[in-house]
KEKOLSE-644334 format. One record per residue (C-alpha): residue number from 1; residue in one letter; x, y, z. Coordinates in steps of 0.02 Angstrom, whole numbers, plus 32768, in hexadecimal, padded with zeros to 4 digits. Layout:
<recs>
 pos code   c1   c2   c3
 NUM    A    X    Y    Z
...
</recs>
This chain:
<recs>
 pos code   c1   c2   c3
   1    M 907C F8F6 5306
   2    K 9061 F887 539C
   3    K 8FC8 F8F1 53C1
   4    F 8F89 F8AF 52F4
   5    S 8FC0 F7ED 5307
   6    D 8F59 F7DC 53A7
   7    K 8EC1 F833 5350
   8    H 8EE7 F7B6 52C4
   9    Y 8EFD F70C 532B
  10    F 8E63 F74A 538B
  11    K 8E04 F752 52EB
  12    I 8E3B F6AB 52B5
  13    I 8E03 F65F 5349
  14    S 8D52 F6BC 532D
  15    V 8D3A F674 527F
  16    L 8D89 F5CF 52A7
  17    I 8D0B F5BB 5340
  18    I 8C85 F5EF 52C0
  19    L 8CA8 F57E 5238
  20    S 8CA4 F4DE 52C7
  21    T 8BF7 F524 532F
  22    V 8B88 F57C 52B5
  23    P 8B80 F4D8 524E
  24    V 8B58 F46F 5300
  25    I 8AD4 F4EB 5336
  26    I 8A8D F4FA 5277
  27    T 8A83 F42D 5283
  28    G 8A39 F425 5322
  29    V 89B1 F4C1 52EB
  30    L 8982 F454 524D
  31    S 8980 F3C4 52A6
  32    Y 88FA F3F5 532D
  33    W 88A6 F470 529C
  34    Q 88A8 F3C4 5239
  35    S 8876 F34A 52BA
  36    S 87EC F3E1 5302
  37    Q 87BD F401 5277
  38    A 8785 F349 5223
  39    I 872D F32F 52E0
  40    V 86BC F3BA 52AE
  41    D 869C F385 51FD
  42    Y 8688 F2DA 521C
  43    S 8603 F31D 52A6
  44    N 85B9 F39A 520E
  45    D 85B1 F327 51AC
  46    E 854C F2AA 522F
  47    K 84E4 F33B 524A
  48    K 84B6 F354 5191
  49    Q 848A F2A6 518A
  50    N 8426 F2AD 5227
  51    I 83BD F346 51D6
  52    F 83A1 F2ED 5131
  53    Q 835E F252 519F
  54    I 82DB F2D3 51F0
  55    Q 82D5 F317 513E
  56    T 82B1 F266 50E4
  57    N 822D F231 518B
  58    V 81CC F2CF 5174
  59    E 81AF F2D7 50B9
  60    Q 8192 F223 509D
  61    V 80FA F237 50FB
  62    L 80B5 F2CB 50CD
  63    R 80E3 F28C 500D
  64    Y 8084 F1F4 503F
  65    I 7FCE F25B 508D
  66    D 8016 F2C7 4FF3
  67    L 8004 F23D 4F5E
  68    S 7F7A F1CE 4FC7
  69    T 7F15 F284 4FA9
  70    T 7F32 F295 4F05
  71    Y 7EF5 F1EF 4EE0
  72    F 7E50 F212 4F34
  73    V 7E32 F294 4EE8
  74    R 7E62 F274 4E3D
  75    S 7DDE F1D5 4E52
  76    A 7D50 F1E7 4DD7
  77    Q 7CCD F1BD 4E66
  78    T 7D24 F24E 4ECD
  79    K 7D18 F2C1 4E31
  80    S 7C6C F296 4E07
  81    L 7C1D F295 4EC9
  82    L 7C69 F360 4EC5
  83    D 7BF4 F38E 4E40
  84    E 7B56 F328 4EA4
  85    E 7ADE F386 4F2F
  86    M 7AF2 F31C 4FD9
  87    N 7A40 F319 4FFC
  88    G 79E8 F271 503E
  89    M 79E0 F236 4F92
  90    A 7A9D F233 4F89
  91    F 7AAB F1C8 5033
  92    N 7B07 F136 4FE1
  93    D 7B8A F1A7 4F83
  94    F 7B97 F208 5035
  95    Q 7BBA F15F 50A7
  96    S 7C35 F134 4FFF
  97    L 7C84 F1C9 5003
  98    R 7C90 F1CF 50CF
  99    K 7CD0 F13B 50CC
 100    D 7D5D F168 504C
 101    L 7D8B F1E8 50B7
 102    N 7D9E F16D 5143
 103    H 7E02 F108 50FE
 104    L 7E8E F196 50DE
 105    Q 7E7E F1CD 5190
 106    T 7EA5 F128 51CF
 107    L 7F5A F11D 5180
 108    E 7FD6 F119 51EE
 109    T 800B F1CF 51CB
 110    G 7FDD F239 5259
 111    I 7F2A F28F 5202
 112    E 7EC2 F2CF 5267
 113    D 7E38 F305 51FB
 114    I 7E22 F321 5152
 115    I 7D7F F38C 50FC
 116    L 7D4A F36B 504A
 117    V 7D03 F415 5008
 118    S 7C86 F41C 4F7A
 119    L 7C72 F4EC 4F60
 120    D 7C00 F4DD 4EAD
 121    K 7B89 F474 4F1F
 122    R 7BB6 F4CB 4FBC
 123    W 7BD1 F439 5029
 124    L 7C5A F3F0 50A1
 125    I 7C7D F344 50F3
 126    N 7CEC F302 517E
 127    N 7CF7 F2A5 5208
 128    D 7C57 F2E9 5245
 129    G 7BEE F2D5 51B0
 130    L 7BAD F351 514B
 131    V 7B94 F402 5151
 132    H 7B52 F472 50CE
 133    L 7BA0 F507 50C0
 134    D 7B5C F5C8 50E1
 135    N 7B8D F656 5077
 136    P 7BF5 F6A3 50F3
 137    T 7C52 F600 511D
 138    Y 7C7D F5E2 5064
 139    E 7CB3 F69C 5039
 140    Q 7D11 F67A 50E5
 141    I 7D56 F5C4 5083
 142    N 7D56 F625 4FF3
 143    L 7DC6 F6B7 5029
 144    D 7E49 F63A 5093
 145    Y 7E69 F5B3 5016
 146    L 7E50 F5E8 4F54
 147    N 7EA9 F65E 4F5F
 148    L 7F52 F5FB 4F7B
 149    P 7FDE F603 4F06
 150    R 7FE1 F556 4EED
 151    K 7F6D F4DE 4ED6
 152    S 7FA8 F465 4F3E
 153    M 8006 F4A4 4FE4
 154    W 8024 F488 5091
 155    L 7FFD F512 510F
 156    M 801F F523 51BE
 157    E 7F8D F563 5216
 158    D 7F53 F569 52DA
 159    A 7ECC F50E 531E
 160    E 7E68 F59B 532D
 161    D 7E98 F5EA 5275
 162    I 7E47 F539 51FE
 163    N 7DAC F592 51C0
 164    L 7D4B F504 5199
 165    P 7CBB F4D8 51E8
 166    N 7CCC F433 525B
 167    A 7D7B F425 523E
 168    T 7DC7 F3B3 52E0
 169    T 7E4D F3FA 5324
 170    N 7E57 F3C9 53D0
 171    S 7EFD F36A 53E3
 172    C 7F88 F3FE 53CB
 173    P 7F86 F4B2 53D0
 174    Q 7FE0 F4BB 5326
 175    Y 7FA5 F45F 527B
 176    I 8005 F451 51C8
 177    N 7F74 F454 5139
 178    L 7F89 F40A 509E
 179    I 7F07 F45E 5026
 180    K 7EDC F430 4F8F
 181    R 7E65 F47A 4EF0
 182    L 7DF6 F419 4EB4
 183    P 7E05 F3F7 4E28
 184    V 7EA7 F3D8 4E21
 185    L 7ED3 F3FA 4D6F
 186    S 7E4B F47D 4D55
 187    S 7E92 F52E 4D55
 188    N 7DC9 F558 4D91
 189    P 7DB7 F4FB 4E49
 190    D 7D10 F4D8 4E84
 191    G 7D46 F480 4F17
 192    L 7DD2 F446 4F89
 193    I 7E0F F3C1 5010
 194    S 7E6D F3E7 50A5
 195    V 7ED0 F362 510F
 196    I 7EF8 F3BB 51B5
 197    I 7F88 F371 522C
 198    P 7FB1 F3A8 52CB
 199    T 807F F3E2 52F0
 200    C 8085 F367 5370
 201    E 8092 F2C3 52F7
 202    L 8149 F31A 52B9
 203    N 8188 F305 5367
 204    D 8169 F24E 5348
 205    I 81BB F244 52B3
 206    M 8272 F2AB 52ED
 207    A 825C F23C 5380
 208    Q 8334 F1FA 536A
 209    S 836D F2A4 5395
 210    N 83D8 F290 543A
 211    D 83FB F2F2 54CF
 212    N 848B F364 546B
 213    E 8440 F38D 53F6
 214    S 838E F3DF 53AB
 215    F 8332 F3E7 5317
 216    V 82B0 F47B 52E0
 217    I 8253 F482 5236
 218    L 8224 F516 51FB
 219    D 8184 F536 517B
 220    K 81CD F5D2 50F7
 221    N 8173 F64F 516C
 222    N 81F9 F618 5205
 223    Q 8166 F5E0 526D
 224    I 81A8 F555 52D5
 225    I 8145 F4B1 52A7
 226    A 818D F438 530C
 227    H 8215 F43D 5373
 228    S 8265 F38C 53D7
 229    N 82BC F3CF 546A
 230    S 82A1 F47A 547C
 231    E 82F2 F474 5542
 232    Y 8397 F475 54C5
 233    T 83A1 F50E 54B4
 234    G 833A F568 5529
 235    D 82C6 F534 55C1
 236    D 825A F5A0 555F
 237    G 8289 F563 54B2
 238    Y 8299 F5FC 5474
 239    I 82E5 F618 53C4
 240    P 831F F6D1 53AF
 241    N 82D6 F70A 5309
 242    G 838E F741 52DD
 243    L 83C4 F698 52BD
 244    Y 8346 F687 5235
 245    D 839B F722 51DB
 246    K 842E F69C 51BD
 247    I 83E1 F62D 5142
 248    D 83FF F63F 50A2
 249    R 835D F613 5042
 250    D 83A0 F5FE 4F86
 251    E 8426 F577 4FE6
 252    L 83E1 F4BA 4FEC
 253    E 8435 F4B5 5083
 254    G 84DC F515 50F6
 255    Q 852C F525 51A1
 256    F 853A F5BF 5229
 257    E 8574 F5DB 52C4
 258    Y 84EB F639 5343
 259    T 84DC F671 53F1
 260    I 8436 F642 5455
 261    N 8416 F672 5510
 262    G 84D9 F691 5517
 263    T 850B F5EB 54D9
 264    D 855D F5C1 543B
 265    Y 8512 F556 53A5
 266    K 853B F505 5325
 267    I 84A1 F50F 52A0
 268    S 8475 F490 5203
 269    Y 8402 F4B7 519B
 270    Q 83B1 F456 50FF
 271    S 833B F4BD 50A9
 272    S 8288 F437 503A
 273    D 8262 F479 4F98
 274    Y 81DE F3FF 4FA0
 275    N 8165 F472 5024
 276    N 81E1 F502 5046
 277    W 8202 F4BE 50F1
 278    T 82A8 F4DA 514C
 279    Y 82F2 F456 51C5
 280    L 836D F496 5245
 281    S 83E1 F447 52AE
 282    L 8433 F48C 5356
 283    V 84E2 F447 539B
 284    K 8538 F491 5428
 285    L 85F5 F4CF 5403
 286    S 8650 F496 549F
 287    D 85E5 F3D3 5474
 288    L 8658 F3EA 53CE
 289    H 86DE F423 5419
 290    T 86FD F3A1 54A9
 291    K 8730 F319 544A
 292    S 87DD F37D 5413
 293    S 87FA F3C9 5494
 294    S 886A F33C 54DA
 295    I 88B4 F32E 542B
 296    G 88D9 F3ED 544F
 297    W 893C F3BE 54F4
 298    L 89A6 F314 54A6
 299    T 89E7 F39E 540E
 300    A 8A0D F418 547B
 301    L 8A99 F3B0 54E1
 302    I 8AC7 F35C 5448
 303    V 8AF1 F415 5411
 304    T 8B4C F449 54C9
 305    I 8BC1 F3C3 54BE
 306    L 8BD9 F3D1 53FA
 307    L 8C00 F49B 5435
 308    I 8C73 F45E 54A6
 309    I 8CE5 F40B 5442
 310    S 8CEF F46A 5398
 311    S 8D0D F4FA 541B
 312    C 8DBA F495 544E
 313    F 8DE8 F48C 538D
 314    A 8DD7 F523 5362
 315    F 8E64 F573 53E9
 316    I 8ED3 F4E1 53C2
 317    G 8EBB F50F 5301
 318    S 8ECF F5B9 5308
 319    R 8F7F F58B 532D
 320    F 8F9A F539 52AB
 321    L 8F48 F5C4 522B
 322    Y 8FAF F640 527A
 323    R 9060 F613 5262
 324    P 9052 F63F 51B0
 325    V 900D F700 51BB
 326    K 907F F716 524B
 327    K 9117 F6F7 51C7
 328    L 90A8 F768 515D
 329    K 90B9 F7E8 51E3
 330    S 916D F7D1 51FD
 331    A 918E F7DC 513C
 332    I 9129 F884 5138
 333    S 917A F8E4 51C8
 334    M 91F3 F8F5 515F
 335    N 91B4 F969 5106
 336    E 913A F9CC 5168
 337    E 9110 FA4F 50D5
 338    S 90DD F9C8 507C
 339    F 905D F9A4 511A
 340    P 902B FA39 5185
 341    S 900C FA0A 5235
 342    N 8F6F FA53 5232
 343    S 8F1C F9E7 51A8
 344    G 8EC0 F947 51DB
 345    N 8EFF F8B1 51A0
 346    E 8F79 F885 5107
 347    F 8ED5 F802 50BF
 348    D 8E5C F894 50C7
 349    L 8EBB F914 507A
 350    I 8EF5 F8A4 4FEE
 351    E 8E4E F865 4FE0
 352    T 8E17 F929 4FEE
 353    H 8E9A F94F 4F58
 354    I 8E5D F8AD 4EE9
 355    E 8DAD F8E2 4F1C
 356    K 8DAE F9A4 4EC7
 357    L 8E10 F951 4E52
 358    L 8D96 F8D2 4E0B
 359    N 8CFE F956 4E2B
 360    Q 8D4A F9D5 4DC2
 361    N 8D70 F95B 4D34
 362    D 8CC2 F91A 4D35
 363    Q 8C67 F9C8 4D45
 364    L 8CEF FA0A 4C9E
 365    E 8CBF F961 4C3B
 366    K 8C01 F96F 4C5D
 367    R 8BFE FA18 4C35
 368    V 8C4F FA06 4B92
 369    Q 8BFB F984 4B4F
 370    S 8B44 F9CD 4B96
 371    Q 8B8C FA63 4B1F
 372    I 8BC1 F9FB 4A8B
 373    T 8B16 F995 4A98
 374    Q 8A94 FA23 4A92
 375    L 8AEF FA5D 4A0E
 376    K 8AFE F9C1 49A9
 377    Q 8A28 F9BC 49C8
 378    L 8A0C FA86 49A9
 379    F 8A82 FA68 4900
 380    M 8A1D F9DC 48C9
 381    I 8979 FA2B 48EA
 382    R 89A4 FAC7 4886
 383    L 89D9 FA61 47E9
 384    L 8938 F9FC 47EF
 385    Q 88E4 FA93 47F3
 386    G 8942 FAEB 476E
 387    K 89B1 FB78 47E4
 388    V 8A51 FB52 47C0
 389    S 8A9C FBAA 471E
 390    S 8B26 FB4D 46B0
 391    S 8BCB FB8A 46D8
 392    E 8B8D FB6A 47AC
 393    I 8B73 FAA8 478F
 394    P 8C30 FA65 475E
 395    L 8C71 FAD0 4804
 396    K 8BEB FA7C 4862
 397    V 8C00 F9D1 4826
 398    K 8CC2 F9E0 485A
 399    S 8CBE FA2E 4901
 400    F 8C45 F9B6 4935
 401    N 8CB6 F923 48E2
 402    Y 8C0F F8E9 485D
 403    N 8C3F F868 47ED
 404    D 8C5F F8C7 473E
 405    Q 8C80 F81B 46F2
 406    W 8BE2 F7DE 46A2
 407    N 8B80 F7EA 4603
 408    S 8AD8 F802 4615
 409    L 8A54 F834 46C1
 410    T 8996 F7F6 46F1
 411    V 893B F82C 476B
 412    F 88D8 F7C0 4803
 413    S 8846 F810 484B
 414    L 87D1 F79B 48CF
 415    K 8756 F7C6 4944
 416    I 870C F73F 49D0
 417    D 865C F710 4979
 418    E 861C F6EB 4A26
 419    I 8653 F6F2 4AEA
 420    D 8650 F650 4B57
 421    Q 85EA F6B1 4BEB
 422    K 8607 F606 4C5E
 423    K 86CF F649 4C51
 424    F 86B9 F703 4BFD
 425    N 8641 F781 4C1A
 426    K 8625 F7F4 4B89
 427    N 8699 F891 4BE3
 428    D 8735 F83C 4BD7
 429    Q 871A F840 4B20
 430    D 87AD F8B3 4B12
 431    L 8821 F856 4B8C
 432    I 8807 F7A7 4B1D
 433    L 8821 F7FC 4A7E
 434    F 88CF F843 4AE6
 435    A 88F3 F790 4B20
 436    I 88D5 F73D 4A66
 437    N 8950 F7D7 4A37
 438    N 89D0 F79E 4A9E
 439    L 89C4 F6F8 4A66
 440    I 89D7 F705 4993
 441    E 8A7B F77E 49D0
 442    D 8AA8 F6C0 4A20
 443    L 8A60 F64A 4985
 444    I 8AA9 F6B1 490B
 445    P 8B5A F6D1 48F8
 446    S 8B91 F788 4903
 447    N 8BFC F782 4861
 448    E 8B3A F751 4806
 449    R 8ADD F7E6 4843
 450    L 8ACA F870 4894
 451    T 8A8B F8AE 493D
 452    P 89E9 F879 494D
 453    V 8970 F8F4 4987
 454    V 88C0 F914 49E1
 455    S 8852 F988 498B
 456    N 878A F99F 49D7
 457    D 8759 F909 49CD
 458    T 87C0 F8B3 4939
 459    Q 8878 F863 494A
 460    S 88F1 F87F 48CC
 461    T 8988 F840 4884
 462    I 89FF F870 47F1
 463    I 8A37 F7A6 47B2
 464    L 8AD8 F7B9 4746
 465    T 8AFD F72B 46C8
 466    D 8B8E F6F5 465D
 467    E 8B2B F686 45E1
 468    E 8B1D F6CF 4535
 469    D 8ABB F624 4507
 470    S 89EF F643 452B
 471    A 89EA F5A6 4548
 472    A 8A5F F59E 45D5
 473    Y 8A25 F65C 4615
 474    M 896A F60B 4614
 475    Q 89BD F550 4678
 476    A 8A2A F5D1 46E6
 477    I 8995 F62B 4725
 478    N 8916 F5CE 4731
 479    E 8996 F572 47A6
 480    R 89B1 F617 4820
 481    V 88E4 F61F 4832
 482    K 88AF F578 483A
 483    L 893A F56F 48D5
 484    I 8912 F620 493B
 485    Q 884B F5DF 491D
 486    A 8882 F550 496E
 487    K 88EA F588 49F8
 488    I 8867 F602 4A2F
 489    K 87E8 F579 4A2E
 490    E 8852 F50F 4AAE
 491    L 88A4 F58C 4B06
 492    L 881A F5FD 4B0E
 493    H 8775 F5A2 4AE9
 494    L 8737 F617 4A76
 495    S 871C F61D 49AF
 496    I 875C F6B8 4939
 497    S 872C F6D5 488F
 498    I 87C8 F71B 482E
 499    G 87CC F796 479F
 500    I 885A F792 4727
 501    S 8880 F821 4699
 502    Q 88DF F80B 4603
 503    R 89AC F7FA 45F1
 504    Y 89FC F89A 45E5
 505    Q 8AAE F8E2 45B4
 506    T 8AC8 F976 461D
 507    L 8AAF F9A3 46D4
 508    E 8A56 FA3F 4685
 509    D 89C9 F9DD 4659
 510    A 89C0 F99B 4702
 511    S 8912 FA12 471D
 512    I 88CE F9B7 4681
 513    A 88DD F904 46C7
 514    F 88A0 F931 4766
 515    K 87F3 F96C 471A
 516    E 87EC F8D9 46B4
 517    S 880E F868 4749
 518    K 8776 F8CA 479D
 519    E 8704 F8B7 4718
 520    A 8723 F7FF 470F
 521    L 8705 F800 47AA
 522    K 864C F833 4794
 523    Y 8614 F79C 4736
 524    R 8612 F739 47BA
 525    L 8564 F74C 47DD
 526    K 8540 F6E2 4745
 527    M 85E4 F667 476C
 528    G 85AE F643 4827
 529    E 862C F634 48B5
 530    A 86E4 F5FC 48AF
 531    S 86DE F644 47FB
 532    I 8798 F666 4797
 533    I 8763 F6EE 4711
 534    F 87E6 F713 467C
 535    Y 87B0 F7C8 4638
 536    E 87D6 F77C 457E
 537    N 8754 F6F2 4582
 538    L 86D8 F76F 45C3
 539    N 864F F799 4531
 540    R 8650 F84F 454B
 541    R 85D3 F86A 4489
 542    Y 8545 F8C1 44A2
 543    S 84E8 F88C 440D
 544    S 8488 F815 4458
 545    V 8412 F85A 44EF
 546    A 839F F7E9 453F
 547    P 82EE F84D 4555
 548    Y 829A F85C 45F7
 549    P 8234 F7E7 463C
 550    T 818E F852 4653
 551    Q 812D F7AB 4645
 552    L 8179 F74A 46D3
 553    K 8180 F804 473D
 554    N 80BD F81B 4730
 555    K 8098 F760 4765
 556    I 8111 F76B 47E8
 557    I 80B0 F815 4819
 558    D 7FF8 F7CC 4802
 559    A 8034 F74A 4870
 560    I 8075 F798 48F3
 561    K 7FE0 F811 48FD
 562    L 7F75 F777 48FB
 563    T 7FE2 F72C 498C
 564    D 7FFA F68E 492A
 565    Q 80B3 F66C 497F
 566    E 80BE F5C5 4914
 567    Q 80A0 F620 4871
 568    A 80FA F6D2 4895
 569    L 81A8 F656 48BC
 570    N 817E F5D6 4815
 571    E 817C F65E 47C4
 572    L 8213 F6B5 47F7
 573    T 827A F618 47F8
 574    K 8254 F632 4750
 575    F 8284 F6F4 471E
 576    F 8342 F6C0 4762
 577    N 8348 F619 4709
 578    Y 8336 F69F 4681
 579    V 83A2 F71D 469E
 580    N 8428 F68A 46B8
 581    R 83ED F63D 4612
 582    H 8413 F6D6 45AE
 583    D 84C8 F705 4585
 584    M 84CB F7B6 45C5
 585    N 8546 F822 4608
 586    H 8560 F855 46C7
 587    Q 8519 F8F4 4696
 588    Q 846E F8C6 4642
 589    L 8460 F840 46D6
 590    E 8472 F8CB 473D
 591    I 8406 F947 46EC
 592    I 8378 F8A8 46F4
 593    I 8389 F87C 47A4
 594    S 836F F936 47C8
 595    R 82DB F961 4768
 596    F 8296 F8CA 47B7
 597    L 82C5 F904 4873
 598    Y 827C F9AB 4838
 599    E 81D4 F97B 480F
 600    L 81D4 F8F0 48A5
 601    Y 81F1 F99A 490D
 602    E 8160 F9E6 48A9
 603    L 80E1 F963 48DE
 604    K 8114 F980 497F
 605    E 8100 FA21 499D
 606    M 8055 FA1C 4925
 607    L 8015 F994 49A5
 608    G 8042 F9FB 4A43
 609    V 80A6 F969 4A90
 610    N 8136 F96C 4AF9
 611    V 81E8 F8F0 4AD1
 612    E 8270 F8FA 4B63
 613    R 82E8 F8E8 4AC8
 614    F 82AF F93E 4A45
 615    Q 8289 F9DA 4A78
 616    S 82DB FA67 4A0D
 617    T 8303 FA69 4969
 618    E 83C0 FA5B 49AC
 619    M 83C9 F9A5 49CF
 620    I 8380 F97C 4910
 621    T 845F F989 490C
 622    N 846A F900 4984
 623    F 8467 F867 48F9
 624    Q 8512 F8CA 48CE
 625    N 856B F867 494E
 626    L 8525 F7C8 4956
 627    R 858C F730 4905
 628    S 852E F6F4 4878
 629    L 847A F6E7 4845
 630    E 8460 F666 4897
 631    A 8461 F6BB 4935
 632    I 8405 F771 48E6
 633    H 8365 F6E3 48C4
 634    E 8371 F6C1 4979
 635    W 839B F764 49C3
 636    V 8300 F7A6 494B
 637    K 82A5 F6FE 499A
 638    E 82CD F719 4A48
 639    D 82CC F7CF 4A5B
 640    I 8235 F7F5 49B9
 641    I 81BA F79E 4990
 642    L 81A6 F72A 4A14
 643    P 818E F7CB 4AAF
 644    L 813E F81F 4A18
 645    I 80B9 F78F 4A21
 646    E 80AD F78D 4AD1
 647    N 808F F82F 4AE3
 648    I 8008 F840 4A6D
 649    D 7FA6 F793 4AB5
 650    A 7FD2 F7F5 4B6C
 651    R 7F6C F892 4B35
 652    D 7ECE F815 4ACE
 653    D 7EC7 F7C8 4B96
 654    S 7EAF F864 4BF0
 655    K 7E14 F88F 4B78
 656    N 7DDC F7F5 4BC3
 657    K 7DBC F788 4B24
 658    K 7D0E F73B 4B1F
 659    I 7CFA F68E 4B41
 660    S 7C8D F689 4AAF
 661    D 7D2F F6BD 4A4B
 662    K 7D84 F62E 4A88
 663    M 7CF0 F5B6 4A53
 664    I 7CE5 F602 499F
 665    R 7D9E F5E6 4987
 666    F 7D7E F52A 49CD
 667    V 7CF4 F52C 4944
 668    R 7D58 F56F 48BC
 669    D 7DEC F4EE 48E1
 670    N 7D81 F441 48FB
 671    F 7CDF F474 488D
 672    N 7D1B F3D6 4821
 673    K 7D05 F370 48B9
 674    D 7C9A F332 492A
 675    I 7C9A F399 49B2
 676    S 7C13 F3C8 4A28
 677    L 7BEF F445 4AC4
 678    D 7C17 F3D1 4B43
 679    L 7CC3 F3AE 4AE2
 680    I 7CF7 F46E 4ACF
 681    A 7CAD F47E 4B95
 682    A 7D39 F3FD 4BCB
 683    E 7DAB F456 4B54
 684    L 7D95 F4E4 4BB8
 685    H 7D6F F4C4 4C5E
 686    Y 7CCF F4F6 4C6A
 687    N 7C10 F4B2 4C9C
 688    P 7BBD F484 4BE1
 689    N 7B0E F4F1 4C17
 690    Y 7B7A F585 4C46
 691    L 7BF7 F595 4BAE
 692    S 7B3D F572 4B54
 693    S 7AEF F618 4BAC
 694    I 7B8D F67E 4B8C
 695    F 7B93 F64F 4AD8
 696    Q 7AE3 F663 4AB4
 697    K 7AFA F70A 4B02
 698    E 7B82 F74F 4AB1
 699    T 7B4F F71A 4A1A
 700    G 7A80 F72C 4A0D
 701    Y 7AAC F65E 49B8
 702    S 7A9B F5BE 4A33
 703    F 7B51 F552 4A25
 704    S 7AF2 F4C2 499C
 705    E 7AA6 F55C 492F
 706    Y 7B4A F5A9 4929
 707    L 7B9A F507 4903
 708    L 7B08 F4E6 4865
 709    R 7B29 F58A 4825
 710    Y 7BEE F581 4814
 711    R 7BEB F4EC 47D6
 712    L 7B68 F508 4746
 713    N 7BC8 F5B1 4725
 714    K 7C66 F53D 470A
 715    A 7BF8 F4CD 4693
 716    K 7BCB F571 4631
 717    D 7C8A F58C 4626
 718    W 7CBA F4E6 45D6
 719    L 7C2B F4E6 4572
 720    T 7C68 F585 4518
 721    T 7D2D F55D 452B
 722    T 7D3A F48F 4512
 723    N 7D03 F41E 44C3
 724    M 7CEF F3B1 4547
 725    S 7C2D F34A 4551
 726    V 7BB7 F364 45BF
 727    K 7BC1 F2CE 45F5
 728    E 7C76 F2E2 4619
 729    I 7C47 F39D 4666
 730    A 7BC9 F34D 46D0
 731    E 7C49 F2D9 4717
 732    Q 7CCF F33D 473E
 733    L 7C51 F3A5 47A4
 734    Q 7C1B F31B 47FC
 735    Y 7B63 F2F5 47C9
 736    N 7B2B F220 47EC
 737    N 7AEC F236 4718
 738    S 7AFF F2B2 4684
 739    Q 7A41 F2BA 46A6
 740    N 7A34 F307 4742
 741    F 7ABA F385 470E
 742    I 7A3C F3B6 4674
 743    R 79B3 F3C0 46F3
 744    S 7A0F F42F 4765
 745    F 7A4E F4A6 46C8
 746    R 79BC F4B7 4678
 747    K 794F F4C3 4720
 748    M 79E9 F558 473E
 749    E 79FA F5A5 4690
 750    E 794A F563 462F
 751    I 79AD F50F 45B0
 752    T 7A04 F476 458C
 753    P 7AC5 F474 459F
 754    G 7ADE F425 44D9
 755    K 7A5F F4D4 44B4
 756    Y 7AC2 F532 4514
 757    R 7B70 F511 44AB
 758    A 7B17 F520 441B
 759    Q 7ACC F5DA 4430
 760    Y 7B6F F5F1 4466
 761    K 7BD1 F5BF 43B9
 762    S 7B42 F5F7 4342
 763    K 7B51 F6B8 439C
 764    E 7C12 F6A5 437A
 765    A 7C0E F66F 42F1
</recs>
């Protein structure tokens, strides 16, 4: 036993040493790590602030240039000069424009040149004066600058790549170029302005960088725009492409470590949503860790002293702790059969036996409980489905220790109205239902219910009640239902609807009650979310049948064909108001909605358009999974009606809808207003003369002749269908007086308006 006692003694010493030294080591390591981390975090925050300051300084200048340029090009004088021919007659205008450009350039912004181009009149003005554009230059400017994805952009260009005649590019090999298409608010630009700034100017803005930090500005293509300290990363200032791959363009800021030329760096970056530039800060890790090295040495010294002290206490304390073990060893040695010599030690042996017994007991208990729970759930599912015989029910109730002292039973069935997408995924529905199932087990005492179960997308529970009075029964049921809804809302943040069956006296009727509760749940479409629906309160009579709203359906389809979105949505709202207003059972409701969706599907097929979420007839039944009429309304609107109209519009646009059609539509919508060709040109952003020639070519009429004919045709319609006087019609059609209207009408129809009305009435009689 001597060998055994020595072994246990050394175990005690080892444990005490570990218990005394490990906390010291952990404390020292954590102390060093925390202090170092604090220094590094402070340094990282400092670098982020530096990047933010650099970004702010640079973008302040760029935004000022952008705003000044925008103010200049949007001035009435600049807009008018862009449409003028620059010749000897316009010398004063040229001088005024040149003066404004020079004023912009003299601002403290580092601008080297400003170039204003009129592509319509084919001239260019900058520092070197006025240049008239030849065809090759005109085409090159169109190709390089008018096809940019945005109306205003910052470009990074080499000096020799700036394709603008006479551009001043002498101070720097690279430039940032602000391009704005003109007019700014027009979709058909006929000019542009270019503001050229040398990238060298950005080095002055970045002058706050120091010897142990370097700043780099990159454009969206990872081209280096400016570099404040190229020697910091090597003699040649080379930055490998692999560094750019580490930058996450989807994040506004970030930090990572990278090795350049054998040196480890801490890279901090910040992205700008103004011009998609990225601002980098490069700092050597060795510089960051210099401050923490002294803290490391001091921490190591303190930890070493504490380890020596704790080891001494461990040796002394182990002797006191070993005394009870020594006495226990003497007692055990008196009965060696109960403690074999080849065992480890008495504590290991006892622990092993206790753990083995506990594990066996836990496994047995879990196995029994699992089987009982599964058997109970299987029995309940079979009972609700009507697959349990009358003779089997009493045996199962007794074997599962169910309460058999009750007066009536009711089945609750609940469904989730809508899953919160922020907390759950739609695929988590089964898990949520099982969580609700467990929650109901906790909320309702076991003597007041049978085992709750989940079947497909529905959770069901048989509730047992002792109340014989109907009022007391209804009060008890309502209290339980509201408790379940409130707890699920509080804990899971979910809305549920509950269907409640009628009262029954025997478990043989559970399957009927189950069907009634599911039938009640179907009425949540009209009642909305968080509904509590009693089957006995439902109107299940079929005598009142609401007719199918054919007229509303036709108006919706006509509006879709005409791509009249506002009209289509208004009629759709009327359709669902009609459905909601009439008292109908859920079967008739589903028939009306299904028929309406099938007719929309037929319309989609007839028009030959593609709607992504409405591609097959199977998708028509999607509405049955929605929680309310409002949700169905929103689904039809967003996933069917609006995509249909957008696809029809896109198809019409793909057929090159003529400009004249837009002009005709404008006349038809505004014939009773004071309209002119100039007004339509401003509305459509075209030149009036150009619109006049297009309209004449497409319709065979001049614009004024078409407007006159349309108004007189409208007058003929009013004369025959209304009681409006000639004077009122003349005022509606924007004539100064009725005599002018009468003369125009007689010239067109060879008869006065009054006689025209009289002739029509005589024919009608």
